[in-house]
N, C-alpha and C positions, 0 to 999 in steps of 0.2 A: 348564569353558568360562566359566561365570559369573565365577569367580575371576580368570581370565585377563583378561576384559574389565574387571573392576574395577581390576586392577593397571595395565593399559594406560591407563585413564582417569585414575588417580592420577598416573601418570608424565606424561601429557599436561598435567595441571593444574599440576604442579610445574614443567615446562618453560615453561608459559605465564607463571607467576608470575616465574620467573627472567628471561624475556624482557621482561616489564613493568619489571623493575628495571634490567636491563643497558641496555636501549634506551629509558630513561625520557624522553629528550629527544624522540625520534621519536614516542613514545606521547603525550606532552604536546601536541605540535603536531597530531597526528591528532585527539585529543580536542577541542582548541580548534576545529578546522575542523568537526568533527561537531556541536559545540554551535552554531556559527554557522549550519550548515545547518538544524538543528532550529528555532532561533529565527527565522531569516530565511525558511525555506521551509515546514517541516512544520507549525508552529503556525499561521501565518497562513492556510495553504491548507486545513487539515483540521479544526481545532477547531470552527469555526462549523458546518461541515457535519455533524460528528458530533453536536453538541449538538442541532441542528435535526432531524436524522433520528431521534434517540432520542425527541425530543418528539413527532414525528409518530406513532411507534409507540405511545407511552404514552397519548396523547390520542385516538387513533383517527382523526386527521386524514388519515392515509395512505389511508383508504377513499375519501375524496372526491377525493383527488389521482389515485387509480387509475381512477376511474370513466370519464373520457373516453378514457383510454388502453386500458382493457379492451375497448372497442368497436372499437378500431383495431389497435394493436400487439398487444394481448392475443389478439384473435381470429386474427390472422395467425400468431402464434407458438405458439398453443395454450397460453398461460399460464394457470395457475389463476386463477379470478376474484379480483380484488382485489390481485394481486401485480405488476401492471404498474408501479405506482409504485415498488416495491422495485427492480425491474430498472433503471428509468431513473435513479433517484437514485443507486444504487450505482455506475453507470457514469459518473456525473458527479462524484461527491463524492471518490472516491479509495479506495485499497486497502482499508483496514480498515472503511470505512463500510458496505459491502454486508454483510460478515460480521457486523458489529455489529447492523445492522438485522434480519438473519435470526435472530441469537441472541436479540435482544429479542422478536421475534415468536414464537419458540418458547417463551420463558419466559412470555409473556403468553397463550399458548394460541391465538394467531392462526393458526399453521401447525404441522404436525407435524415431527418430526425428519427424516423421509424427504424431505419437500418441501424443507426447508432445505438438506439435503445435495445435492439435485439442483440447486437454484438457486445454490448457492455456486460452481458451476463458471462460470456466466455472469454472476454478480453480483460480479465481481472485476476491477478496472481501476485504472490509475494516476490517472485523472481529468485533465481538460483543464488545470486550473490548474497542475499539476505538469508534465505532458507538453509543453504548448505553451511555457510560460515557462522552466522549468528545463532541459528537454531540447532543445526547438527553438531558442529564442532564446539560452539560456545556453550551449549547447555549439556550435551551428552558426551562430548569429547569424541564424536564419531561423525565423519563426513557422510557415511552411509545412511545415518539417521536423517540427515538433511536432504540427501538425495531421494530417500524414500518419501519424504514430505513433498518435495518439489514434483516428483513424478506423479504422485497421487493427485495433486492439484492440476497439473498439466493434462493428465489423462482424462480427468473429469471434465475439464474445459473442452477438450477435443470431442468427447462423447456428447456433451451438451450442444456443441456447434453442429454436429452431425444431425442431432434430433431437431433442434430449433430451426435450422435452415430448411429442413424438410416441412416443418409445421407452418412457419411464418413466411417462408420464401422471401427474404429480404433482397432488395435490389440496390445496386450502386453503379456508378459510372465514374470510376477513377481513371483519369488520363492526364497526360501532360498538356499544358495549355500553350506550349511553344515558347514560354519565357526562358530567358537565360538565368542560370543560377547566379545570384548576386551576393555580395558580402553583406548587404542589408538584411537578406534572409537569415544569414547566420547570426548576425548581431541581435536581431529581434528574437530569434529562437533562444539564444543564450540568456538574454534579459528576461524573457517570459519564463524560462525554466528557473531562473534565479528567484523571481517573485513567487513562483509556486513552491519552491523549496523553503523559502522564508515562511510562507503560510503554513506549510506542513510542520516545520520545526517548532514554530510558536504554538501550534495546536497541541503538539506532543508535550511541550513544556507546561502549557496550561492544564492539560488533563492530569499530568503528574502532580502538579501543585494541589488541585482539587481533591484527587484521590488520597494524597498524603494528609490533607486536612481531615478528610472523612475517617481515615484510619487512625488518626490521632485521638479521636473521640473514644476509640476502643469498641465502638458499636459493631463494625464489621467482624471483629474478632469474636465478640460475644455471640453474634448470629452464627458464625462458623462453628463455634464450640457447641452451640445448641443443636445444630444440624449434624454434628459429628464429622465435620470436614477436616481433612488433613491439611497441613501447611501448603503442600503442593496444589491441592484442590482449591485452596483459597487464592493462590497465585493465578491459577487458571481462570478463576472468576474475574480477578483484576484485569487479566489479559483480554477479557471480552471488551473492556473499555479502551485499553491501550496495549497493543499487541507486543511492544518491546518490553513490557513488564515480565514477559515469559522468560527473560534472561535470568531471573531469580529462581527458576525451578530447580528442584533438587536433581543432582546428576543421576540418581538411581530411579527416577520416576519414569521408567521406560514404558510402564503400563498405560501411561497417559498420552503416549505418542500419537495414537490415532485421533484422540480428542484434540491434541495440540495441532495436528494437521487440519482439522476442521476449523479451529480458531484462526489458523494462518490463512485458510481459504476465505474466511469472513473478513479478517483484517482488523476487526474491532471497531467500536463506535468512533474512535478518534480518526481512523483512516476513512470511514464512511463520510464523516464531516469534511475531511480534506477533499474527498471526491466532489462534494457539493461546490467547494471553492474552485476546483479545477474545471468542472463542467460549466458552471455559471449559466444554467438554464438552457444550454445548447440542445439537450434532449432529456426525456423523462426517465424515471427510475422504477416505474411500475413493474415491468417485466423482471428487472433485477431482483426485486424483493419477492416476486412470485416464484422465481426459480431458485432462490437461495437455499430453501430447505432441501430441495432435491439435490442440489450441488453438495450440500453438507453430507447427505447420506452417501453419495457417490465417493466423496473424498475419504470418509471413514472406512468404507468397505474396501476401497482400493489400497488404502494405507496398510490395512491388515494383511493384504496379499503381498504388497511390496516389502513389508517388514519380514514376512516369512521367506521371501526370496533373498533379500539383501542382508538382513541382520542375523548374526549368530545367536545361538541360545545364551551364550555368555557374553554379554555386552561389556565393553571396556569399563572397568570400575574406576574411571578417573574422568575428569573434565576440567575445563578452565575454572579459575576462581570466578564466581558469579558476579563479582564486582566489575563493572564495566571500566576497563582501563583503556584510555586513549593513547595509542602508540604515537611517538613523535613523528613517525613517517606519515601518519594520517592527520595529526593535529595541525602541523604547520601549513601544509598545502590547503587544508580545509579552511583555516582561518584566512589565509591569503585569498582563497577563492571567494569567501563570504565578503571580504572587503572589496574585491574587484566588482562583484555583483552589485553591492550597495552603491558603488560609485557609478556603474553603468546605469542602474535604474534611476538614480538621482539625476544624472545628466540627461537621460531620456525624458524625464518629467520636466526638467528645466527648459529643454528645447521645445517641448509641447506648449509650455506656458508662454514662451517667447512668440511662438506662432500665433497663439490666441490673442 
Protein backbone atom coordinates (compact mmCIF):
# COMPACT_ATOMS: atom_id res chain seq x y z
CA UNK A 1 0.00 0.00 0.00
CA UNK A 2 2.82 2.37 0.87
CA UNK A 3 4.50 1.67 -2.47
CA UNK A 4 1.24 2.37 -4.33
CA UNK A 5 0.91 5.72 -2.55
CA UNK A 6 4.47 6.62 -3.47
CA UNK A 7 3.87 5.71 -7.12
CA UNK A 8 0.67 7.78 -7.18
CA UNK A 9 2.45 10.72 -5.58
CA UNK A 10 5.32 10.50 -8.08
CA UNK A 11 2.83 10.37 -10.96
CA UNK A 12 0.96 13.38 -9.64
CA UNK A 13 4.17 15.36 -9.27
CA UNK A 14 5.23 14.53 -12.81
CA UNK A 15 1.81 15.57 -14.15
CA UNK A 16 2.06 18.83 -12.18
CA UNK A 17 5.50 19.57 -13.62
CA UNK A 18 4.19 18.84 -17.12
CA UNK A 19 1.24 21.15 -16.51
CA UNK A 20 3.52 23.95 -15.32
CA UNK A 21 5.47 23.67 -18.61
CA UNK A 22 2.57 23.19 -21.02
CA UNK A 23 0.41 25.94 -19.51
CA UNK A 24 3.29 28.24 -18.62
CA UNK A 25 1.45 31.37 -19.80
CA UNK A 26 -1.54 30.74 -17.51
CA UNK A 27 0.82 29.84 -14.68
CA UNK A 28 2.84 33.04 -15.17
CA UNK A 29 -0.30 35.18 -15.03
CA UNK A 30 -1.54 33.38 -11.91
CA UNK A 31 1.83 33.78 -10.18
CA UNK A 32 1.90 37.49 -11.05
CA UNK A 33 -1.59 37.98 -9.60
CA UNK A 34 -0.68 36.07 -6.45
CA UNK A 35 2.47 38.17 -5.99
CA UNK A 36 0.33 41.30 -6.29
CA UNK A 37 -2.06 39.94 -3.67
CA UNK A 38 0.83 39.19 -1.33
CA UNK A 39 2.47 42.59 -1.78
CA UNK A 40 -0.78 44.56 -1.80
CA UNK A 41 -2.78 42.70 0.86
CA UNK A 42 -0.91 40.04 2.87
CA UNK A 43 2.26 41.95 3.79
CA UNK A 44 0.59 45.28 4.69
CA UNK A 45 -2.21 43.69 6.72
CA UNK A 46 -0.31 40.93 8.57
CA UNK A 47 3.39 41.68 9.00
CA UNK A 48 3.10 44.42 11.62
CA UNK A 49 0.54 42.42 13.61
CA UNK A 50 2.74 39.32 13.58
CA UNK A 51 5.82 41.26 14.69
CA UNK A 52 3.96 43.05 17.49
CA UNK A 53 2.21 39.91 18.73
CA UNK A 54 5.54 38.06 18.89
CA UNK A 55 7.06 40.96 20.81
CA UNK A 56 4.15 40.89 23.29
CA UNK A 57 4.83 37.23 24.05
CA UNK A 58 8.62 37.58 24.25
CA UNK A 59 8.55 40.66 26.49
CA UNK A 60 5.66 39.52 28.70
CA UNK A 61 3.59 42.61 27.83
CA UNK A 62 0.70 40.31 26.93
CA UNK A 63 0.14 39.88 30.70
CA UNK A 64 -0.76 43.52 31.18
CA UNK A 65 -2.94 43.57 28.06
CA UNK A 66 -4.89 40.56 29.33
CA UNK A 67 -5.56 41.85 32.84
CA UNK A 68 -8.56 44.12 32.13
CA UNK A 69 -10.09 41.55 29.79
CA UNK A 70 -9.54 38.69 32.24
CA UNK A 71 -11.98 40.37 34.61
CA UNK A 72 -14.67 40.73 31.93
CA UNK A 73 -14.39 38.60 28.80
CA UNK A 74 -12.20 36.02 30.54
CA UNK A 75 -14.64 35.51 33.43
CA UNK A 76 -17.60 35.21 31.07
CA UNK A 77 -15.92 32.69 28.75
CA UNK A 78 -14.04 30.83 31.51
CA UNK A 79 -10.71 31.47 29.81
CA UNK A 80 -7.48 30.56 31.62
CA UNK A 81 -6.00 33.52 33.48
CA UNK A 82 -3.84 35.72 31.29
CA UNK A 83 -5.05 34.38 27.94
CA UNK A 84 -7.79 36.91 27.12
CA UNK A 85 -5.26 39.04 25.26
CA UNK A 86 -4.31 36.05 23.10
CA UNK A 87 -7.96 35.51 22.16
CA UNK A 88 -8.70 39.13 21.28
CA UNK A 89 -5.49 39.86 19.37
CA UNK A 90 -5.65 36.63 17.36
CA UNK A 91 -9.21 37.43 16.23
CA UNK A 92 -8.17 40.91 15.11
CA UNK A 93 -4.74 40.28 13.60
CA UNK A 94 -5.44 37.52 11.02
CA UNK A 95 -5.16 33.78 10.34
CA UNK A 96 -1.60 32.85 11.34
CA UNK A 97 -1.16 35.36 14.16
CA UNK A 98 -3.21 33.43 16.71
CA UNK A 99 -1.36 30.18 15.98
CA UNK A 100 1.95 32.05 16.03
CA UNK A 101 1.19 33.58 19.44
CA UNK A 102 0.11 30.24 20.88
CA UNK A 103 3.22 28.52 19.52
CA UNK A 104 5.46 31.25 20.98
CA UNK A 105 3.66 30.96 24.34
CA UNK A 106 4.27 27.18 24.37
CA UNK A 107 7.95 27.60 23.51
CA UNK A 108 8.35 30.21 26.25
CA UNK A 109 6.60 27.99 28.78
CA UNK A 110 3.68 30.38 29.24
CA UNK A 111 1.05 27.73 28.43
CA UNK A 112 1.17 23.97 27.89
CA UNK A 113 0.53 22.09 24.64
CA UNK A 114 -2.98 21.03 25.66
CA UNK A 115 -4.09 24.59 26.39
CA UNK A 116 -2.67 25.77 23.05
CA UNK A 117 -4.46 22.97 21.18
CA UNK A 118 -7.79 23.93 22.77
CA UNK A 119 -7.35 27.65 22.15
CA UNK A 120 -6.26 27.13 18.54
CA UNK A 121 -9.90 26.39 17.66
CA UNK A 122 -11.16 29.86 18.62
CA UNK A 123 -7.94 31.84 18.14
CA UNK A 124 -8.26 31.57 14.37
CA UNK A 125 -9.84 34.22 12.13
CA UNK A 126 -9.25 36.23 8.98
CA UNK A 127 -9.08 39.56 10.77
CA UNK A 128 -11.04 42.74 9.96
CA UNK A 129 -8.29 44.24 7.78
CA UNK A 130 -8.67 41.41 5.27
CA UNK A 131 -12.36 40.56 5.67
CA UNK A 132 -13.72 44.12 5.53
CA UNK A 133 -11.43 45.53 2.85
CA UNK A 134 -10.57 42.57 0.62
CA UNK A 135 -13.81 40.61 0.98
CA UNK A 136 -16.43 43.27 1.70
CA UNK A 137 -15.28 46.27 -0.31
CA UNK A 138 -13.08 44.39 -2.78
CA UNK A 139 -15.70 41.86 -3.88
CA UNK A 140 -19.12 43.35 -3.14
CA UNK A 141 -18.32 47.07 -2.93
CA UNK A 142 -19.80 47.13 0.58
CA UNK A 143 -17.96 47.39 3.89
CA UNK A 144 -21.11 46.13 5.59
CA UNK A 145 -20.71 42.79 3.81
CA UNK A 146 -17.16 42.48 5.18
CA UNK A 147 -18.28 43.53 8.67
CA UNK A 148 -20.99 40.86 8.53
CA UNK A 149 -18.42 38.17 7.69
CA UNK A 150 -16.01 39.37 10.39
CA UNK A 151 -18.68 39.50 13.11
CA UNK A 152 -19.93 36.05 12.12
CA UNK A 153 -16.50 34.51 12.64
CA UNK A 154 -15.76 36.53 15.79
CA UNK A 155 -19.08 35.60 17.41
CA UNK A 156 -18.63 31.94 16.50
CA UNK A 157 -15.16 31.96 18.09
CA UNK A 158 -16.46 33.56 21.29
CA UNK A 159 -19.26 30.97 21.53
CA UNK A 160 -16.79 28.16 20.93
CA UNK A 161 -14.48 29.58 23.60
CA UNK A 162 -17.34 29.64 26.12
CA UNK A 163 -18.30 26.03 25.33
CA UNK A 164 -14.83 24.50 24.99
CA UNK A 165 -13.39 26.14 28.12
CA UNK A 166 -16.25 24.64 30.11
CA UNK A 167 -15.77 21.19 28.55
CA UNK A 168 -11.96 20.90 28.50
CA UNK A 169 -11.09 23.36 31.31
CA UNK A 170 -7.70 24.51 29.90
CA UNK A 171 -5.15 25.87 32.36
CA UNK A 172 -2.39 28.41 31.86
CA UNK A 173 -0.06 30.50 33.94
CA UNK A 174 0.98 33.55 31.97
CA UNK A 175 2.94 36.02 34.05
CA UNK A 176 5.94 38.27 33.63
CA UNK A 177 9.30 36.82 34.60
CA UNK A 178 10.83 40.10 35.76
CA UNK A 179 12.90 40.61 32.60
CA UNK A 180 13.35 44.06 31.20
CA UNK A 181 12.02 44.70 27.73
CA UNK A 182 15.02 44.67 25.38
CA UNK A 183 15.67 45.72 21.81
CA UNK A 184 16.74 42.13 21.10
CA UNK A 185 13.16 40.98 21.78
CA UNK A 186 11.88 43.44 19.18
CA UNK A 187 14.51 42.50 16.58
CA UNK A 188 13.87 38.77 17.02
CA UNK A 189 10.12 39.33 16.79
CA UNK A 190 10.50 41.32 13.56
CA UNK A 191 12.80 38.78 11.91
CA UNK A 192 10.62 35.85 12.98
CA UNK A 193 7.54 37.60 11.58
CA UNK A 194 9.44 38.25 8.36
CA UNK A 195 10.33 34.58 7.95
CA UNK A 196 6.71 33.57 8.55
CA UNK A 197 5.43 36.13 6.04
CA UNK A 198 7.90 34.80 3.45
CA UNK A 199 6.67 31.26 4.05
CA UNK A 200 3.04 32.37 3.70
CA UNK A 201 3.55 34.35 0.51
CA UNK A 202 5.54 31.61 -1.21
CA UNK A 203 2.86 29.08 -0.27
CA UNK A 204 0.18 31.32 -1.82
CA UNK A 205 2.25 31.73 -4.98
CA UNK A 206 2.85 27.97 -5.24
CA UNK A 207 -0.82 27.15 -4.80
CA UNK A 208 -1.78 29.71 -7.45
CA UNK A 209 0.67 28.16 -9.92
CA UNK A 210 -0.56 24.59 -9.33
CA UNK A 211 -4.23 25.60 -9.56
CA UNK A 212 -3.55 27.54 -12.78
CA UNK A 213 -1.87 24.47 -14.32
CA UNK A 214 -4.84 22.30 -13.31
CA UNK A 215 -7.32 24.79 -14.77
CA UNK A 216 -5.28 24.99 -17.96
CA UNK A 217 -6.18 21.39 -18.72
CA UNK A 218 -9.85 22.37 -18.80
CA UNK A 219 -10.73 19.43 -16.55
CA UNK A 220 -12.08 21.54 -13.65
CA UNK A 221 -14.27 23.49 -16.09
CA UNK A 222 -15.66 20.28 -17.61
CA UNK A 223 -16.40 18.88 -14.16
CA UNK A 224 -18.11 22.15 -13.24
CA UNK A 225 -20.24 22.07 -16.38
CA UNK A 226 -21.20 18.45 -15.71
CA UNK A 227 -22.28 19.34 -12.19
CA UNK A 228 -24.07 22.47 -13.40
CA UNK A 229 -21.92 24.87 -11.37
CA UNK A 230 -22.01 28.59 -12.05
CA UNK A 231 -18.71 30.49 -12.52
CA UNK A 232 -19.09 31.95 -9.01
CA UNK A 233 -19.55 28.50 -7.52
CA UNK A 234 -16.43 27.36 -9.37
CA UNK A 235 -14.49 30.24 -7.81
CA UNK A 236 -15.82 29.22 -4.38
CA UNK A 237 -14.41 25.74 -4.90
CA UNK A 238 -11.05 27.21 -5.91
CA UNK A 239 -11.16 29.39 -2.77
CA UNK A 240 -11.32 26.23 -0.66
CA UNK A 241 -7.69 25.72 -1.66
CA UNK A 242 -6.50 29.35 -1.77
CA UNK A 243 -8.80 31.85 -0.03
CA UNK A 244 -7.56 34.99 -1.83
CA UNK A 245 -8.94 33.49 -5.05
CA UNK A 246 -12.36 34.65 -3.81
CA UNK A 247 -11.41 38.14 -5.05
CA UNK A 248 -12.55 36.98 -8.51
CA UNK A 249 -16.15 36.42 -7.35
CA UNK A 250 -18.92 38.16 -9.24
CA UNK A 251 -20.03 41.37 -7.52
CA UNK A 252 -23.66 40.26 -7.58
CA UNK A 253 -23.10 36.85 -5.94
CA UNK A 254 -24.62 38.03 -2.65
CA UNK A 255 -26.44 34.74 -2.14
CA UNK A 256 -23.06 33.07 -1.63
CA UNK A 257 -22.06 35.42 1.20
CA UNK A 258 -22.88 32.96 4.05
CA UNK A 259 -20.88 30.24 2.28
CA UNK A 260 -18.04 32.71 1.68
CA UNK A 261 -18.08 33.47 5.41
CA UNK A 262 -17.66 29.74 6.09
CA UNK A 263 -14.74 29.58 3.65
CA UNK A 264 -13.15 32.62 5.30
CA UNK A 265 -13.52 30.95 8.70
CA UNK A 266 -11.76 27.87 7.30
CA UNK A 267 -9.07 29.86 5.47
CA UNK A 268 -8.45 27.28 2.76
CA UNK A 269 -5.90 24.50 2.38
CA UNK A 270 -3.15 27.02 1.69
CA UNK A 271 -3.67 28.79 5.03
CA UNK A 272 -3.88 25.47 6.91
CA UNK A 273 -0.50 24.47 5.49
CA UNK A 274 0.85 27.87 6.52
CA UNK A 275 -0.31 27.17 10.07
CA UNK A 276 1.72 23.96 10.06
CA UNK A 277 4.78 26.06 9.23
CA UNK A 278 4.00 28.58 11.96
CA UNK A 279 3.24 26.01 14.66
CA UNK A 280 6.26 23.77 13.89
CA UNK A 281 5.02 20.95 16.14
CA UNK A 282 4.46 23.15 19.21
CA UNK A 283 0.99 21.67 19.74
CA UNK A 284 -1.44 19.28 18.05
CA UNK A 285 -4.35 19.96 15.71
CA UNK A 286 -6.74 17.12 16.58
CA UNK A 287 -9.26 19.38 18.35
CA UNK A 288 -8.98 22.00 15.61
CA UNK A 289 -10.26 19.52 13.02
CA UNK A 290 -12.80 17.99 15.38
CA UNK A 291 -14.51 21.34 16.01
CA UNK A 292 -14.11 22.80 12.51
CA UNK A 293 -17.50 21.48 11.20
CA UNK A 294 -19.31 22.92 14.25
CA UNK A 295 -17.54 26.21 13.67
CA UNK A 296 -18.66 26.22 10.04
CA UNK A 297 -22.31 25.67 10.98
CA UNK A 298 -22.13 28.48 13.54
CA UNK A 299 -20.54 30.91 11.07
CA UNK A 300 -23.11 30.12 8.36
CA UNK A 301 -26.07 30.60 10.73
CA UNK A 302 -24.67 33.76 12.31
CA UNK A 303 -23.84 35.29 8.93
CA UNK A 304 -27.43 34.91 7.77
CA UNK A 305 -28.54 36.76 10.90
CA UNK A 306 -25.95 39.52 10.51
CA UNK A 307 -26.80 39.90 6.83
CA UNK A 308 -30.43 40.45 7.82
CA UNK A 309 -29.32 43.11 10.33
CA UNK A 310 -26.66 44.96 8.35
CA UNK A 311 -27.40 44.52 4.66
CA UNK A 312 -30.21 46.21 2.77
CA UNK A 313 -32.46 44.28 0.42
CA UNK A 314 -30.92 46.21 -2.46
CA UNK A 315 -27.18 45.77 -2.20
CA UNK A 316 -24.97 48.23 -4.10
CA UNK A 317 -24.76 47.15 -7.73
CA UNK A 318 -21.11 48.00 -8.06
CA UNK A 319 -17.77 46.79 -6.78
CA UNK A 320 -14.13 47.20 -7.53
CA UNK A 321 -12.66 45.70 -10.61
CA UNK A 322 -11.82 42.13 -9.65
CA UNK A 323 -8.31 42.48 -11.01
CA UNK A 324 -6.03 42.95 -8.04
CA UNK A 325 -4.39 46.31 -8.44
CA UNK A 326 -1.50 47.15 -6.16
CA UNK A 327 -1.55 50.82 -5.30
CA UNK A 328 1.75 52.66 -5.21
CA UNK A 329 1.15 53.55 -1.56
CA UNK A 330 1.18 49.83 -0.71
CA UNK A 331 3.71 48.63 -3.29
CA UNK A 332 6.78 50.71 -2.43
CA UNK A 333 6.62 50.30 1.37
CA UNK A 334 5.95 46.58 0.98
CA UNK A 335 8.94 46.09 -1.35
CA UNK A 336 11.19 48.07 1.01
CA UNK A 337 9.88 46.04 3.92
CA UNK A 338 10.57 42.75 2.14
CA UNK A 339 14.13 43.85 1.33
CA UNK A 340 14.79 44.89 4.93
CA UNK A 341 13.41 41.61 6.26
CA UNK A 342 15.61 39.66 3.83
CA UNK A 343 18.70 41.56 4.99
CA UNK A 344 17.82 41.09 8.68
CA UNK A 345 17.19 37.35 8.28
CA UNK A 346 20.39 36.92 6.27
CA UNK A 347 22.42 38.84 8.87
CA UNK A 348 20.87 36.77 11.66
CA UNK A 349 21.86 33.52 9.95
CA UNK A 350 25.39 34.77 9.23
CA UNK A 351 25.85 35.70 12.90
CA UNK A 352 24.66 32.23 13.90
CA UNK A 353 27.14 30.57 11.52
CA UNK A 354 29.96 32.69 12.91
CA UNK A 355 29.12 31.58 16.47
CA UNK A 356 29.03 27.95 15.33
